[in-house]
N, C-alpha and C positions, 0 to 999 in steps of 0.2 A: 537081621542086619547086625553083624558083630561090630562092636565099637572098640576103639583104642582108648587109652586113658583120657578122660575128658573131665572138664569142670562141671559140665551140664549135659544131661541127655534130654532131648526134646522130642516127645511123642506127638506126632501130628497126623491129621488127615487133610490132604490138600483142598478138599471141597469146603472145609469149614472156614468162614470169614473171620471168626473170632480167633481161631488158632493162628491165622495169617497175621493179624494185628499183633498178637503176642509174640510171634516169631520175629517180627520186625523190631520190636522192643529188645528181644534177646540179641538180635544182630547189632543193634545200637550199642548195647552194653559190651558185647563181644569186642567190638572195635575200640571202645574206650578203655577196656581193661585187658585186652588180649586174652580173653578166656577161650578155651576150646569147647566146642559144642558138637555133640554127635546127634544126628537126625535119625529118628526111629519111627517106624509105622505104628499107628493105632487106627483101626478101621471102624468108621461109623457104620458101615454096612454090617460088620460083625456085631457091633454093640447093639444094633437095632434088629438083629435077625429074628427075634421073637416079638417085635413091636406090633401091637394091634390097635394102637390109638388112632383116632380119626384123623389126626393131623399128619399121620405118616402116609402121605399120598403117593401115587404112582410117580409123580415128579420128584418127591423126596427120595424114593427108592432108586430112581435112575441117577439122581445126583450122587447118592452114596455109592452106587456101583461105579460111577466115573471116578470118584475119589479112591475107591479100592484099586481101580486100574492104575491110577497114579502111584499108589503105594507098591503095587506089583512091579511097576517100572523102576521105582526107586530101589527096590531090592535087586533088580537086574543090574543096576548101575554098580551097586556094592559088590555083587558077585563078579561082574566083569572086570572092574578096576581093582577091587580089593582095598582093605585098610583105609588109610587116610585119603588116598586118591579117590576111592569110591565114595567116602563121606563127603568130600569136596564136590564131587559130581552131583550128589544128591542135593547139596546146598544150592548149587547153581540151578539145578532143575526145579527145585521147589521155588526158588526166587523167580525164575522165568514163568512158571505155572501160576504162582500166586499173583504176580504182577498183572498177567493177562486176565486171569479169572476174576480177581477181586478189584485191584486198583483200576484196571481198564474196563471193568463192568462186563466181562464176557463169560460169566459163570454158566449161562444157558448154552453157550457154544461148547464149553467143557462137558456139560451134561449130555448134550444132544449129538455132538460130533466128536466123541472122545478120542478116537484113534488119530484123527487129523489134528486135533488140538494138542495132544501129547507129542505128536511128531514135531509140530511147530516149536514147542517148548524145549524138546530135546535139541533141536537145531540151535536155538538161542543159547542153550547151555553148553554147546560145543561138543555134543556127543552124537553117536550114530542113532538114527531112527530105527535101526534093526533091533534096538534094545526095548522098543515099545512093547509092552506086555498086555495091551488092551485085549480083553477076552481070553487071555491065557491063564492057566492055573498053576504054572510051574512054581511060582513063589508063594502060593496061597498058604502053605504050611509055615513059611517064614513070617508072613504078615500075621497069621493067627497066633504064633508063638510070641511075637513082640507085643501084640495086643494083650495077651494073657499076662505077660510080665508087667506091663503098665498097670493092669487091674490088681495084680498081686501087691503092688506097691501102694496103691491108694484105696483099694476096696472097690466094689461095684457101684453102679448108679452114678457114674461120672462120664465125662466126654473127653473132648480134645480141646486144648492141649493138656498133656501131663508133663510136668517138669520134675526131673530128678537132679538135685544138687549133690555134688561130690559122690558120684556113683562108685560103689565098691569100697568106699572109705568108712571109717568108724562113724563119721557125722553125716552119712547119707540121709537124705530126706526127700520125699516126693509129695507133690500136691497137684490136684486138678486146677488149672488156671495159672496165673490170674486171667480172668476174662475182662478185657479192657476195650473201650470203644474207640480209642485213638492211640497213636503210637507216641509214648513219652520219648523225649529227646534230651541229650545232655545230662545236666545235673538231676533233672526230674527222673530220667531213666535210671540213673544210679541210685537215687533215693528209694524208688520203688523196688529195685532189685534187692537192695540191702534189707528192706522190710520183709519181702517175700522169702528171702533166704533164711532169715531168722525164724519166721513162722514155720517154714517147711522142715527145718532141722531141729526145732524144739520138741523134745519128747512129750507126747500126750496131747498135742494140739491136733484136733480132728477136723474142725470146719469153721469157716467164716463165709457168710453168704448174704447177699441181697439180690432180689430178683429184678429190680428196676434196672433197665439198660437204656443207654442212649443209642441212637443210630450209629452204626460203624462208620468210621472215617479212615480211609486207607492211605491218605497222603503222609 
């Protein structure tokens, strides 16, 4: 998914609830500061392709497969519309999909009835359901390439989202996260943005982490 000049590149998998919350924070800041955001795929299915841990159940795999289908469809939107119009279509599609899957509590439908669910979200986004790529492999190379780019910027053993500040500029910086349990709004959103941007673009900063998490709040 090629991007135009942007203030931020946001690598997402639509199945991830944490990426969804972070994306709504990014949208909040985008509206407050008129930043440009390019939406790019990173596939949890590909990241976990060699995963053998006990927690990686059949349900998890099916969920990641559904997310991958969402990313295939996002790539089809960029291919169909091109440039800024394609990116805007992805923005609308991800908003529709994330709202239904996460805010409205329909992740199981996304996982179990993927084609129908994506059709619904494409319709809400105002684009043709003929662009639904569920079960198709046409854009798999594009998804894989974008996933590889994200990992080249952060290193391996990360997930989604990955944020790249000032892509293509001298002060470009990327980080996994932030993983947040609720959506900051207004001044709080800007304060967090400023902090994360400083961390991401400061040379030599590698990791900040704590494993304790609150339950996700999607409102």
